[in-house]
Biotite code that builds the C-alpha atoms (Angstrom):
import biotite.structure as struc

atoms = struc.array([
    struc.Atom([-8.508, 10.967, -0.977], chain_id="A", res_id=1, res_name="UNK", atom_name="CA", element="C"),
    struc.Atom([-6.788, 8.788, 1.808], chain_id="A", res_id=2, res_name="UNK", atom_name="CA", element="C"),
    struc.Atom([-3.472, 7.062, 1.050], chain_id="A", res_id=3, res_name="UNK", atom_name="CA", element="C"),
    struc.Atom([-3.408, 3.459, 2.337], chain_id="A", res_id=4, res_name="UNK", atom_name="CA", element="C"),
    struc.Atom([-1.269, 0.352, 2.093], chain_id="A", res_id=5, res_name="UNK", atom_name="CA", element="C"),
    struc.Atom([-2.490, -2.444, -0.169], chain_id="A", res_id=6, res_name="UNK", atom_name="CA", element="C"),
    struc.Atom([-1.219, -5.826, -1.598], chain_id="A", res_id=7, res_name="UNK", atom_name="CA", element="C"),
    struc.Atom([-0.972, -5.806, -5.433], chain_id="A", res_id=8, res_name="UNK", atom_name="CA", element="C"),
    struc.Atom([-0.987, -8.661, -7.535], chain_id="A", res_id=9, res_name="UNK", atom_name="CA", element="C"),
    struc.Atom([1.594, -7.919, -10.169], chain_id="A", res_id=10, res_name="UNK", atom_name="CA", element="C"),
    struc.Atom([0.885, -11.531, -12.088], chain_id="A", res_id=11, res_name="UNK", atom_name="CA", element="C"),
    struc.Atom([4.291, -12.872, -11.308], chain_id="A", res_id=12, res_name="UNK", atom_name="CA", element="C"),
    struc.Atom([4.769, -11.699, -7.835], chain_id="A", res_id=13, res_name="UNK", atom_name="CA", element="C"),
    struc.Atom([2.616, -9.677, -4.631], chain_id="A", res_id=14, res_name="UNK", atom_name="CA", element="C"),
    struc.Atom([4.038, -6.268, -3.499], chain_id="A", res_id=15, res_name="UNK", atom_name="CA", element="C"),
    struc.Atom([2.609, -3.729, -0.696], chain_id="A", res_id=16, res_name="UNK", atom_name="CA", element="C"),
    struc.Atom([1.993, -0.308, -2.457], chain_id="A", res_id=17, res_name="UNK", atom_name="CA", element="C"),
    struc.Atom([1.078, 3.079, -1.063], chain_id="A", res_id=18, res_name="UNK", atom_name="CA", element="C"),
    struc.Atom([-2.539, 3.717, -2.852], chain_id="A", res_id=19, res_name="UNK", atom_name="CA", element="C"),
    struc.Atom([-4.683, 6.568, -2.746], chain_id="A", res_id=20, res_name="UNK", atom_name="CA", element="C"),
    struc.Atom([-8.424, 5.670, -2.454], chain_id="A", res_id=21, res_name="UNK", atom_name="CA", element="C"),
    struc.Atom([-11.238, 7.866, -4.231], chain_id="A", res_id=22, res_name="UNK", atom_name="CA", element="C"),
    struc.Atom([-14.166, 8.683, -2.330], chain_id="A", res_id=23, res_name="UNK", atom_name="CA", element="C"),
    struc.Atom([-16.015, 5.353, -3.278], chain_id="A", res_id=24, res_name="UNK", atom_name="CA", element="C"),
    struc.Atom([-13.173, 3.419, -2.418], chain_id="A", res_id=25, res_name="UNK", atom_name="CA", element="C"),
    struc.Atom([-11.478, 2.809, -5.775], chain_id="A", res_id=26, res_name="UNK", atom_name="CA", element="C"),
    struc.Atom([-8.089, 3.177, -6.658], chain_id="A", res_id=27, res_name="UNK", atom_name="CA", element="C"),
    struc.Atom([-7.226, 6.604, -7.894], chain_id="A", res_id=28, res_name="UNK", atom_name="CA", element="C"),
    struc.Atom([-3.357, 6.972, -7.973], chain_id="A", res_id=29, res_name="UNK", atom_name="CA", element="C"),
    struc.Atom([-0.481, 4.792, -6.489], chain_id="A", res_id=30, res_name="UNK", atom_name="CA", element="C"),
    struc.Atom([3.245, 4.891, -6.381], chain_id="A", res_id=31, res_name="UNK", atom_name="CA", element="C"),
    struc.Atom([4.335, 2.127, -8.639], chain_id="A", res_id=32, res_name="UNK", atom_name="CA", element="C"),
    struc.Atom([7.520, 1.344, -6.755], chain_id="A", res_id=33, res_name="UNK", atom_name="CA", element="C"),
    struc.Atom([7.071, -1.231, -3.891], chain_id="A", res_id=34, res_name="UNK", atom_name="CA", element="C"),
    struc.Atom([6.858, 0.448, -0.483], chain_id="A", res_id=35, res_name="UNK", atom_name="CA", element="C"),
    struc.Atom([10.135, 0.031, 1.705], chain_id="A", res_id=36, res_name="UNK", atom_name="CA", element="C"),
    struc.Atom([10.022, 1.285, 5.210], chain_id="A", res_id=37, res_name="UNK", atom_name="CA", element="C"),
    struc.Atom([12.316, 4.094, 6.581], chain_id="A", res_id=38, res_name="UNK", atom_name="CA", element="C"),
    struc.Atom([11.844, 6.705, 8.918], chain_id="A", res_id=39, res_name="UNK", atom_name="CA", element="C"),
    struc.Atom([13.504, 9.812, 10.094], chain_id="A", res_id=40, res_name="UNK", atom_name="CA", element="C"),
    struc.Atom([16.353, 9.004, 12.860], chain_id="A", res_id=41, res_name="UNK", atom_name="CA", element="C"),
    struc.Atom([14.233, 11.244, 15.226], chain_id="A", res_id=42, res_name="UNK", atom_name="CA", element="C"),
    struc.Atom([11.600, 8.811, 14.966], chain_id="A", res_id=43, res_name="UNK", atom_name="CA", element="C"),
    struc.Atom([13.650, 5.891, 15.950], chain_id="A", res_id=44, res_name="UNK", atom_name="CA", element="C"),
    struc.Atom([13.055, 2.328, 15.977], chain_id="A", res_id=45, res_name="UNK", atom_name="CA", element="C"),
    struc.Atom([9.938, 2.784, 17.624], chain_id="A", res_id=46, res_name="UNK", atom_name="CA", element="C"),
    struc.Atom([8.691, 4.824, 14.642], chain_id="A", res_id=47, res_name="UNK", atom_name="CA", element="C"),
    struc.Atom([9.951, 2.327, 12.010], chain_id="A", res_id=48, res_name="UNK", atom_name="CA", element="C"),
    struc.Atom([7.482, -0.463, 13.795], chain_id="A", res_id=49, res_name="UNK", atom_name="CA", element="C"),
    struc.Atom([5.001, 1.527, 14.183], chain_id="A", res_id=50, res_name="UNK", atom_name="CA", element="C"),
    struc.Atom([4.762, 2.229, 10.384], chain_id="A", res_id=51, res_name="UNK", atom_name="CA", element="C"),
    struc.Atom([5.114, -1.233, 9.858], chain_id="A", res_id=52, res_name="UNK", atom_name="CA", element="C"),
    struc.Atom([2.421, -2.155, 12.038], chain_id="A", res_id=53, res_name="UNK", atom_name="CA", element="C"),
    struc.Atom([-0.023, 0.657, 10.123], chain_id="A", res_id=54, res_name="UNK", atom_name="CA", element="C"),
    struc.Atom([1.023, -1.242, 6.643], chain_id="A", res_id=55, res_name="UNK", atom_name="CA", element="C"),
    struc.Atom([0.231, -4.743, 7.987], chain_id="A", res_id=56, res_name="UNK", atom_name="CA", element="C"),
    struc.Atom([-2.954, -3.743, 9.466], chain_id="A", res_id=57, res_name="UNK", atom_name="CA", element="C"),
    struc.Atom([-3.983, -2.167, 6.282], chain_id="A", res_id=58, res_name="UNK", atom_name="CA", element="C"),
    struc.Atom([-3.314, -4.789, 3.982], chain_id="A", res_id=59, res_name="UNK", atom_name="CA", element="C"),
    struc.Atom([-4.850, -7.591, 6.344], chain_id="A", res_id=60, res_name="UNK", atom_name="CA", element="C"),
    struc.Atom([-7.954, -5.734, 6.393], chain_id="A", res_id=61, res_name="UNK", atom_name="CA", element="C"),
    struc.Atom([-8.111, -4.269, 2.818], chain_id="A", res_id=62, res_name="UNK", atom_name="CA", element="C"),
    struc.Atom([-9.162, -6.352, -0.501], chain_id="A", res_id=63, res_name="UNK", atom_name="CA", element="C"),
    struc.Atom([-6.438, -7.431, -2.923], chain_id="A", res_id=64, res_name="UNK", atom_name="CA", element="C"),
    struc.Atom([-5.710, -5.091, -6.094], chain_id="A", res_id=65, res_name="UNK", atom_name="CA", element="C"),
    struc.Atom([-4.608, -6.596, -9.006], chain_id="A", res_id=66, res_name="UNK", atom_name="CA", element="C"),
    struc.Atom([-2.435, -4.818, -11.925], chain_id="A", res_id=67, res_name="UNK", atom_name="CA", element="C"),
    struc.Atom([-4.178, -5.094, -15.294], chain_id="A", res_id=68, res_name="UNK", atom_name="CA", element="C"),
    struc.Atom([-2.757, -2.837, -18.204], chain_id="A", res_id=69, res_name="UNK", atom_name="CA", element="C"),
    struc.Atom([-1.015, -0.487, -15.845], chain_id="A", res_id=70, res_name="UNK", atom_name="CA", element="C"),
    struc.Atom([-4.131, 0.349, -13.746], chain_id="A", res_id=71, res_name="UNK", atom_name="CA", element="C"),
    struc.Atom([-4.769, -1.100, -9.992], chain_id="A", res_id=72, res_name="UNK", atom_name="CA", element="C"),
    struc.Atom([-8.348, -2.840, -10.091], chain_id="A", res_id=73, res_name="UNK", atom_name="CA", element="C"),
    struc.Atom([-10.167, -4.895, -7.491], chain_id="A", res_id=74, res_name="UNK", atom_name="CA", element="C"),
    struc.Atom([-9.340, -8.408, -7.531], chain_id="A", res_id=75, res_name="UNK", atom_name="CA", element="C"),
])
């Protein structure tokens, strides 16, 4: 299982979420609360920027997911 960032269509809005994909690449688990970015103080601003860049790269390269009846599905 791999955790990644994905854009989710909630119907009224889009949000970025952490999503765990199964071996076939389908969403298996997800964090229902949209992601916010914070890092420990020892990571500093560079750590925060690295997290943002990782999320942006994943969002750009991954297909949109749609929330339907509490489950994530490919668009």
